Every structure is written in C-alpha cells, then in structure tokens.
N, C-alpha and C positions, 0 to 999 in steps of 0.2 A: 626242539617245540613238543608239550602239551596237545595231546590230541584227546578232542572228545569223539566217539561214534556211534550215532545212533540208530538203534536197529531193533525192530521187532522177529528177528528169523535167525539172530546168533547169540551166544551165550557168554562167549571170553572172547578177549581181544587180548593181542599183544603188546609188548615194550612200553614208551611209554602214553600209551592210550589208556580211557576207560573207558565206560559204558554205559549207555541210557539209554536203557529202552522202552519208559515212558513218553509223555510230549515235551517234544522238542522245545516247543517255547519258554516256559518258562525256563528252562535249564541254558537259554541262549539267552533269555534276557538277567539271570544270574551273574553269567559268566563275563555278560559286561558291564554290568555295574559294577561286580566284583575290582577287576581291575583296570576297563576300559581301552584295551589295546586293540589295535584292527584286529579279526577272528576273519579266516577265510571260511565258506562256509558253499560242501559242494554236493553238486546232486540235484536233480529236478524237484525231487518232492519234498528234500528237506529246504532248499531255496523256496518253491514255492511257501509252504508254510510261514518262513520267516518274512516274505512277502508281504505276504497277510496281515501280519500283526505287526506290520510296520519298522520291524529292527533290521531292514540293509538303508542305510546308509550312504555306498557308495557300489556299483556296479562295474564287473571287471567280466564281460564279456567274453570268453573265448571260442573262436568257430575253428570246426576240425573243417579238412576239407571234403566231406562229403557233406552238401547240404541238403538231401535227400533221404529218408529214410521210416524207421517206426520205433516205437518207444515214449518214454512220456515226457512231452510237449514241456518245453520249456518254460514258458509262460502261458499256462492253463488256462488265466483268468482271461488271455484275449478272446474276442468274437470271432476273429475272422484268422483266414492261415493266409500265410504269404504263396503266391502262385510262382512254384518255378518251373513248373514247364516253359518259360523263355530264359530260364537262366543260361548264361554262355560262360566256363571260364575268362577271368580278364574284363569282366562287361560290367561297367555300373548298371543299376536298375534304371538312370535316366537315357540310358541307348536300347533298353529295353523297348521302345514303340517306334 
C-alpha cells in the first residue's frame, strides 16, 4: 500500500513512501479526490489538522493500556480534560461515582 509521510524534520523516506514537507491539508484533499479509497491518518498533530479541515469521515480511535501521560493531546480543540484520578482498570465511568 502506498504511503505518504508528512514531516517538517526529515528529508528522505524509504520503501513505497513519499515525503510531503508542506501543508498536509491540500495534499490530503487531493489524495481523497484522486481515488476516493479509505486512508488512515495517524499522529495527533496530523489528525488534528485533518479534523479542523473537515476531512475525516470516520473515526477509529485506538486506546492504549496507559491512559495517563504527556504529549500532544489527541483532541486539542477540547476545552476540558478527562479526570483520570478516579479511573480504575475494569471499571466503567458510570461506576466512578
């Protein structure tokens, strides 16, 4: 499957990938119009740009077993944070109260 790597820090990619160093939104729009096949977008910064541009038709959110940490927020436009201080493995949020 062909891959497109969006980066402002690297200058080359290997295999069947090609590098795009400019604005990702026009390239994603072009790719979507070109073949219309589903594409996966990974990475919080790239996904947020596609979200803001209205380019995402379906979300498949993958959660990892560590719910607390630092880094780029997956949903940067949210005005609130999830309170994980009462989170316990195997308990749904409804059972927190």
